[in-house]
N, C-alpha and C positions, 0 to 999 in steps of 0.2 A: 651597512650600518651608516647613519647620518648623525650630523651634529645633534639633531633634535633629539637623538637618543640618549646622549651623553647630558644633555640640559635638562631632560625629563628626568633622569636618574639623580641628578644633582639637587633639582627642585624638591622632588621626594623626600632627600635626606634633611633639606632644609626646614620643610612645611608640614611634616607629618605630626599631627597634634598627639597622637599616642605615644611618642619616645618620653621614656623616662629620663630623670636627671643623668644618669651615668651613661644612658643611650645618646643622649642629647652631646655629652661631652666627646663620644666617641664619633658622631655624626660629624661635629665641628671640625674634629681633628682630620677626619676623612677628606672633606671639603679643602681644607688647608692644604692638604697632601697634594689633592688634584690640581690645587693653583700654583703649587709650587713647583711642580715638576713640568720643564718645558716639553711639548708636544710636538713629536715627530710625524709627518705625514706618510701614512703607509700605504703600499701599493694597492691597487683596488682587491685584488683578490686575496689578500692577506686580510683585509678588513673583514670579508666575510667568513674567513676562515676563524678569527679571533671572536667575530660574535656568537658563532656557531658553538666555539668552547666555552664561550661565558655563560651561554644558555643552559650548557650542558653541566658546568660549574654549580649554578645556582638551581639546578633540578628544576626547570621550566619547560613546561611543553613546549615545541616548537611552533606549534599551530598556532596562528594568531598570537604570536608572542608579545607583541608590543600592547595590546589591548589587556592583555591578561596579566602582564608582569607585576603591578603595584598589587592585585588581588591575590597573586600567589606566591609571592615570594616574601618573606620575612625581611624586615628593616637589616636585619644581620648581613642577609645574603645581598641586598641591595648595596650595603656600604661596600661589602668585598667586590661586586661587581664594579662599582666606581673606582674602587682603589686598583683594580686590576686595569681598567680602561686606562687610568692616569698614568700607569706604568708602561703601557703597550708601546707608545712609540719609542721611550728610552730604552725598552728592552730589545726591542726589534733593531734598533741602530747598532747596539752595543754588541749583540749576539752575530749580527750581518759581518761586522769588522770588515771594513773597506781595506783595511791595510793588508788583509788575508788575501782578499783578491787580488790585490796588486802582485803580493810574493807569489801567490799561485801561479800567476802570468810569466812572470819572472823565470819562474823554475820550469814551467812546461815549454817556454821559448828556446832551452837551450836542451839539445840532444843528448842522452846519456850514453849514445854509442860513441866511443872512442879509445885511442890506444894509450891515452894519457889523462890523468887528472888535471882538470882545469880550473883556474881561480879567475872568475870573470868579475873585474872592479867595476864600480858605479861611473868610471869616467871612460868605460868601454876597453880598457886595456884586458888583455886575456895572458895568464903567467901559465905557463906550462909546467906541471910538476912531476919529473920523471920517476919511475921505480915504481915496486907493487904498495910502498907506504910511505906517504909524506907528511910532513907537520906543518901547521900554518899557526902562527903567534901574533897576535896583535897585543902590543908593548910599546908604551912611549911614542905614542903617535906614529909608529913603525910597523911594517908586517914582516915578521921574520920568517922565513920560508926554509925548510930543511927537506930535501927529495935528493934522494940517491947518495946521502952524505955530504951533499954541496949544500952550503948555507948562503943565503943573500936576505938583503933588507930592501923593503919594498916602500916608498911613499904612498898612502892611500889616497892622495890629493884630495878627494870628495868624501866629505864624512859624513854628508847627509843622505847619501844614496845607498841604493842596496847592493849587494855583492851576492853572489853565487858560486859556492863551491862544488863542481860536479865530479864525482867519483864513479868512473865507468865500472862494469863488471871486471874483476879480476883484481882490481885496486881497493886499498883502504887509505883512510886520510883520518888525520887526527886535527881539530882546532881550536884554539884558545881564543876565546872572545874578547872584546876590550873591557868587560866586567870581570873577567876572570873564569868564567864558564868553559868547561872543557867538554867539548864533543867528539866522540869517535864516530866517524861515518862509516858504514859497511858498503861492500861492492853493490854499485846500482843506485847510488842515491845522489839527491841533490838537496843542498842548505843554502836558503837565502837569509840574509841577516844584513843588518846593518854595521857600518866601521864603529859607529857609537851608538849607543842606546839613548833615547830621549828620556826626560824626566816622568816619573809616574808608572812606565812599564816598559817590559823588555819582550820582544816576541821576534821569533825565527820562524820560519816555514820548512818544513821536511816533507821530501818525498823520497821514500825508502826507507832504510834502517838506521838507527843511532842510538848510542848510550851517552847520556846526558849527565854530568856531574855539575849541578847547577851552583853557581856563587850565592850564597845568602845575603839578600838585601829586602828587609823589611818593607820598605818603602816603594820597592818597584818590584811586583811581580813578574814571574818568568813565564811566558805563554811559548809554548811547543803548538805549533799550527800544522795541521796536515787538511787533506782533501775531506775528510770525514770525521775528524774526531780531533777536539782541541786537549791541551793539558795545561793548567795553571799551578804553578809552584812558587814556594818564596826560596827554597834551598834544598836539592836533595839529589838523589841518585837514581835512575831510572833507564828504561831501554824504550824506545818507540820504534814499532814496524809498520811502515803505512807503503806498502809498495803499490803502484798502481795497477798490475796485475794480479794482485791479490784480492778476494771477497771481502776478506776480513781485516780489519786495523788491531792490531794490539798493542798495549803498555805493561811493563814488568817493573814493579816498583823495588828496588834494592834498599833504599834507604829514605828517611822522611816519610813525607806524606804528598799526594798530589791529588788535584780534583780534575775528574774528565768532565768536558762540555762535549755532547755528540749531538746529532740530526740537528746542524746548524741552519738548516734552510726554514726554520721557524720558531719563534720565540717561544710560542706555547707548545710545540712539540719537543722541545728540548729535553735532554737527560743530563742531570747531573750527578755524579757518582765519585765519593770519596774513597782513596785506597789507603791501604796500610802496608807495611813492608813485607814481603813474601806472598805478594798475589799478583795475579795477573788478569787484565781487563780485555776481553774481547769484544769487539764492536764489529756487528753484521750490517753489512751495507744492504741485505735485504729486508731483514726483520727490523733494522734500526733500532737494535736495542745494544746494550752491553751488559756483558756478565763477568762476574768476578768472581775468581778461585783462588785458593791456595797452591802454590807451585813450589819446585825447587829455582830459585832463582838462578844458581848457575847455568841451567841448561839453556836459558835465553839469553843471557850475556857474555857466555864464554867466549863467542866470536872475536871479540876485541882483543882478546888475548892468544887469538891463533888456533883456537879449540872448538870442535863441535860437539856437543855433549846431546845425545840422544836417549830420551826414554819413552819406549814404546811411541815412537813416530813411526808414521808410513815410510818406506821407501820411498815413495813418491815426495814425501815433504823432505827427507834428507837430500834427496838427488838435485831437489829443486835450490836448497841452500847451496850445494857443492857448486851448481852450475853458475850461480851468483858469485860465489867466491872465486873461483878458478876461470870463470870465463871459457868453460868448456860446457859441451853438451852432453848430459848424462840421461840414458834413454833405457827402458826397461821394456822389452819385446811384449811381455804378457802383463794384460791390466791386472790380474788377480795378484800376481807376484808383487806388484806395485804397491798394492793395499797390504802386504804383509808389514809386519813392526819390526824395528831395530832398536836395540838398547846398546849403548856403547860410546867411547870416545875416540874422535879422531884429531890427529896430530895435523892441523893444516899448516904446520911451518916445513912439513914434509914436502918432498919432490912429488908432484901429483902422481907420477906412474906408481911409486912406491906407497903412498896413501891408497891408491886403488887397488892395489895387490891385497894390502891388508882388509879394505873394504869387502872384497871379494871373498876373502877366507871366511870373514865373520858372519857373513850372509848366505854362504854356500851357493855363491852365483858364480857363473863364468862371464868373460865379458871379451870383446874385441875392441881395437881401438883403430878409428879412421879419422886421420887428419884432427881434427878439435873436438871429437865425439867419442864418447865410450857406449859400448851397445851390450847390455847385461840381459843375460838370461838364465833359465834354470838350467842346474848341471844335468847331463844325461843319468838316467837311473840304471846303474848297472844291472844287466840281465842276469837271471839265476842260472 
């Protein structure tokens, strides 16, 4: 797609003698829009993808497209094409979001494997948080940290850099950001965030699972960015699960409304979906599509209160969650047994051995323990 293509389309809008009065007004407005939007230079491969999508949008055959464009396309479609082209550069720039790439790099550079939760500050200091649960609060230019019942205050020093909260398997943490937003981080999660948000936008990056209670701010939308799906909100409560070893990313909305932005690799291939309370969106990394369904929200957010609620979940799914929560390996010997479903509630405050006894009774399975591993199998069928 070359510059002369843009010029030809613009020239057609300006010089078509068959335009009526109302059509001329719309054509002039389209031209002014084109001129007012700053053009971003797109990568070479993206240019061709955009051109092909525009041709499909205008329903113009690909063969000999440039020669047949003006003969086959109505002026309405040409106007739409010019408008889309004029927005291409800006749209590409907005959805690629360089800050997301920086945050992702910051998250991936820190290993999740650790015996303690770690708060890694922008000035390269690392603070170790002891205990299974910890609390981090940004307040009055200080960071208040509570771990294992011990409180201490830390000066963030560098306010314009990125911090990373790393919660290993077997641990949980809660953080209150400088804007008042509260975030509960589940086991095996990493959160990248600034000490203070800039004007116009609030953004964090999540790898893992977290529950968000976002402080309302009309002038500064809040973005939760993940590797495959972003969420835009003004003020609401929702859960996001985006573990690197899961094929699917999900969001569950408890209160308010949110907008999903998926398939971020291309402006023209992106999908935007709005959610209402009581729904769950699942984005599949293979199909590149998000599906939204009504759900019982408690089933997906109860972990932050120390419970696992399952309704017709496979044992494989339940055991994967338990492995992350306790940092123990839960294994099922028989693949078919792993696909059986389980419904019930598990109290994660219990000692792990007591919890496993109750789980085995509820599922009619037997197990044995080997160091940090529970191995489950079917109980022997009594002989007649």
